Structures are given as structure tokens and as C-alpha cells.
PADRENSE-662448 format. One record per residue (C-alpha): residue in three letters; y, x, z. Coordinates in steps of 0.001 Angstrom, whole numbers, plus 524288, in hexadecimal, padded with zeros to 5 digits. Layout:
+-----+-------+-------+-------+
! res ! north !  east !    up !
+-----+-------+-------+-------+
! Ala !     Y !     X !     Z !
...
+-----+-------+-------+-------+
end
This chain:
+-----+-------+-------+-------+
! res ! north !  east !    up !
+-----+-------+-------+-------+
! Unk ! 7FF79 ! 7FFDE ! 7FF68 !
! Unk ! 80903 ! 80B10 ! 80255 !
! Unk ! 808F7 ! 80F8E ! 7F450 !
! Unk ! 80DC2 ! 801BF ! 7EFC5 !
! Unk ! 81C2A ! 804BE ! 7F0D5 !
! Unk ! 81985 ! 811C7 ! 7EAAE !
! Unk ! 81379 ! 80AEC ! 7DECF !
! Unk ! 81DA0 ! 80173 ! 7DC4C !
! Unk ! 82904 ! 80B81 ! 7DE64 !
! Unk ! 8227C ! 8121C ! 7D296 !
! Unk ! 81F1F ! 806E7 ! 7C9A1 !
! Unk ! 82800 ! 8033A ! 7BE98 !
! Unk ! 82595 ! 7FEEE ! 7B0FF !
! Unk ! 82E9E ! 8056C ! 7A6AD !
! Unk ! 832DC ! 800EC ! 798DD !
! Unk ! 8385E ! 80965 ! 78C9C !
! Unk ! 841E0 ! 8045A ! 784F7 !
! Unk ! 8489E ! 809AF ! 77916 !
! Unk ! 85628 ! 80CF6 ! 779C9 !
! Unk ! 8612A ! 81205 ! 77179 !
! Unk ! 862EB ! 82092 ! 775B1 !
! Unk ! 871FD ! 81E05 ! 777E0 !
! Unk ! 86EE1 ! 81332 ! 780A1 !
! Unk ! 86815 ! 81A80 ! 78A5E !
! Unk ! 86DA7 ! 81AF2 ! 798BC !
! Unk ! 86D51 ! 82550 ! 7A315 !
! Unk ! 86225 ! 823DD ! 7ACCC !
! Unk ! 85A1C ! 81DED ! 7A27D !
! Unk ! 84AFE ! 82353 ! 79F88 !
! Unk ! 8499C ! 8260A ! 79163 !
! Unk ! 8410D ! 82B9A ! 78642 !
! Unk ! 84B52 ! 83104 ! 77AE7 !
! Unk ! 8455C ! 83397 ! 76E34 !
! Unk ! 84C87 ! 83E45 ! 766EB !
! Unk ! 84E91 ! 84003 ! 759FB !
! Unk ! 84F68 ! 84DBC ! 7530E !
! Unk ! 85D2E ! 84FE8 ! 755E3 !
! Unk ! 85B61 ! 84CC6 ! 76443 !
! Unk ! 84F71 ! 855C1 ! 763B9 !
! Unk ! 8580E ! 85FEC ! 75E05 !
! Unk ! 86315 ! 85F1B ! 76742 !
! Unk ! 8593C ! 86197 ! 77338 !
! Unk ! 8510F ! 86D1B ! 76C8B !
! Unk ! 85A31 ! 876DB ! 774A5 !
! Unk ! 857C7 ! 870CE ! 78259 !
! Unk ! 84990 ! 86A21 ! 7821C !
! Unk ! 843C4 ! 87163 ! 77580 !
! Unk ! 83ED3 ! 86C63 ! 768F4 !
! Unk ! 83674 ! 86089 ! 76467 !
! Unk ! 83C5F ! 856D3 ! 76D92 !
! Unk ! 839B8 ! 84835 ! 76B21 !
! Unk ! 83D8C ! 840F4 ! 7762F !
! Unk ! 84306 ! 84168 ! 7848B !
! Unk ! 83F89 ! 83953 ! 78FE0 !
! Unk ! 84845 ! 8397C ! 79C7B !
! Unk ! 853AB ! 83212 ! 7A256 !
! Unk ! 8615D ! 830D7 ! 79C2F !
! Unk ! 86B93 ! 838F0 ! 7A396 !
! Unk ! 8771D ! 835C5 ! 79BA5 !
! Unk ! 87ADF ! 83035 ! 78D3C !
! Unk ! 88869 ! 832B5 ! 78556 !
! Unk ! 88C45 ! 82F8C ! 7780B !
! Unk ! 8847D ! 83ADF ! 771A8 !
! Unk ! 87C27 ! 83F4C ! 77C47 !
! Unk ! 87035 ! 83B8B ! 78554 !
! Unk ! 86B8C ! 84446 ! 791F9 !
! Unk ! 85E0D ! 8407A ! 79673 !
! Unk ! 857D8 ! 84681 ! 7A2AE !
! Unk ! 84AF0 ! 84973 ! 79C0F !
! Unk ! 83DE3 ! 848D6 ! 7A167 !
! Unk ! 83561 ! 849D6 ! 79508 !
! Unk ! 836B6 ! 84FD0 ! 78659 !
! Unk ! 82D3C ! 84B65 ! 77D5C !
! Unk ! 82C54 ! 854E8 ! 770A7 !
! Unk ! 82832 ! 852B5 ! 761B8 !
! Unk ! 81FB6 ! 85E7A ! 762AF !
! Unk ! 81AA8 ! 863BE ! 770ED !
! Unk ! 8192D ! 8608E ! 77DF2 !
! Unk ! 82158 ! 8558F ! 7861F !
! Unk ! 82A99 ! 85BDF ! 78F73 !
! Unk ! 82D4B ! 85747 ! 79CDD !
! Unk ! 83A7B ! 85934 ! 7A330 !
! Unk ! 83FB5 ! 85630 ! 7B0D1 !
! Unk ! 84D64 ! 84D76 ! 7ADA2 !
! Unk ! 85259 ! 858E6 ! 7A5B1 !
! Unk ! 85F5E ! 854A6 ! 79F66 !
! Unk ! 860EC ! 854B5 ! 7922F !
! Unk ! 86AAB ! 85075 ! 7880F !
! Unk ! 86A54 ! 84C4F ! 77939 !
! Unk ! 870C6 ! 846D9 ! 76FAF !
! Unk ! 871D4 ! 8391B ! 76E86 !
! Unk ! 86E24 ! 837F3 ! 760A1 !
! Unk ! 862CA ! 84226 ! 763DD !
! Unk ! 85A61 ! 835F4 ! 767EE !
! Unk ! 853A3 ! 82ACB ! 75FD4 !
! Unk ! 85045 ! 821E0 ! 76AF7 !
! Unk ! 84F5D ! 81FDD ! 77941 !
! Unk ! 84467 ! 818B7 ! 781D5 !
! Unk ! 84A5E ! 8139E ! 78F64 !
! Unk ! 840BC ! 8119B ! 799D9 !
! Unk ! 84454 ! 80727 ! 7A378 !
! Unk ! 83E1F ! 7FFDF ! 7AE94 !
! Unk ! 8364F ! 7F3B8 ! 7AA93 !
! Unk ! 83A5E ! 7EAE1 ! 7B50D !
! Unk ! 8300B ! 7E083 ! 7B321 !
! Unk ! 824BE ! 7E995 ! 7B0DD !
! Unk ! 827AE ! 7EFE1 ! 7BC92 !
! Unk ! 82832 ! 7E3D2 ! 7C4BB !
! Unk ! 81B5D ! 7DFE2 ! 7BED8 !
! Unk ! 81470 ! 7ED49 ! 7C23F !
! Unk ! 819DB ! 7ECA5 ! 7CFD5 !
! Unk ! 814A9 ! 7DF6F ! 7D167 !
! Unk ! 80760 ! 7E2C4 ! 7CD22 !
! Unk ! 80672 ! 7ED9F ! 7D5D5 !
! Unk ! 80993 ! 7E633 ! 7E1AA !
! Unk ! 7FFF6 ! 7DBD4 ! 7DDAC !
! Unk ! 7F477 ! 7E638 ! 7DBC6 !
! Unk ! 7F80E ! 7EAC5 ! 7E952 !
! Unk ! 7F8E1 ! 7DD81 ! 7EE8D !
! Unk ! 7EB1E ! 7D923 ! 7E893 !
! Unk ! 7E558 ! 7E7DE ! 7EBED !
! Unk ! 7E947 ! 7E425 ! 7FA7E !
! Unk ! 7E308 ! 7D6FA ! 7FA8C !
! Unk ! 7D681 ! 7DBAD ! 7F49F !
! Unk ! 7D592 ! 7E798 ! 7FCC1 !
! Unk ! 7D718 ! 7DE2C ! 808F8 !
! Unk ! 7CC84 ! 7D568 ! 8057F !
! Unk ! 7C10E ! 7D416 ! 80DBD !
! Unk ! 7B412 ! 7D9EE ! 80740 !
! Unk ! 7BB39 ! 7E155 ! 7FC3B !
! Unk ! 7BFE2 ! 7EE03 ! 803E6 !
! Unk ! 7BD94 ! 7EA99 ! 8114C !
! Unk ! 7B3B7 ! 7E254 ! 81A6A !
! Unk ! 7B94C ! 7D8F6 ! 82286 !
! Unk ! 7AFEC ! 7D4BD ! 82D3C !
! Unk ! 7B16F ! 7CAAF ! 8388F !
! Unk ! 7B02F ! 7CEE2 ! 84679 !
! Unk ! 7A3AD ! 7D61C ! 84ADD !
! Unk ! 79A9B ! 7CD8F ! 85244 !
! Unk ! 7945D ! 7D7E0 ! 85A39 !
! Unk ! 78BF8 ! 7D476 ! 866E2 !
! Unk ! 78BF6 ! 7DC3B ! 8719C !
+-----+-------+-------+-------+
end
């Protein structure tokens, strides 16, 4: 029973929706697909063949986006994981963005399912004869 609050605190369902790169806002978790110009602009800072970036938007201006990068996917070569490294690239260097956000209805359903499972599990575990034996008073004679 002590783990139920921890399970509920870590429960969340997310949805991913396409968004124009120019309309992303600071604080949003995103997946940004780079075009050739964007990948070329980032070659000096992260190396060649970058195809997409994952991270959280730090700043968006009229011509530049700054993202706290957590992952770089490359056209050729392995993925690279980073710890919120700030990286700026030209707004025109990205073809699309996918924004991650909390899906409230699915989250409520998931939490409800977990709570229902815990309650039903508790009821089943406390039924006589399943996991325990309940017996009446002993009738010993002396």
C-alpha cells in the first residue's frame, strides 16, 4: 500500500502533436526535425549528420530557437544523449516540431485503473480461503 502514492505520482499519459516550429513556446518538450541547412548550421557544435533534436525549448526569437537538448538523432551513426545542453539553431533550419503534452483524460483513466486494481487486489487478498484461513474459536477441552 505504501507504493501506491509513488505509482500515482509517476503516472501520466502524454500526447504528441505537430506544431509549426515558430509557434513553440519556452518550457515545452519537443522533437524538432532539422533540414539540411539546420544540420549544416549545427555541424560545428554537435558534429555532422544531425537529423533531429529532442529537448525543452528555452527561447524562441524571430529567427532563432534555443533548446536544452537531451537527444540528437543522426542520419548516419548512433544517437547521442545529452543532459540539457543549450543549443541554438536558425528557425528556418527546422522542418517540423512535435510538442509533448499531458493527456489529461487518459491520465485520469490510468490513475482510476490503478486505484481500482489496488482496491480489488486488497479485497481478493482478504477473502477467506484464498490467501489466509479464517477459523472459528478453538474447542479444546481440558
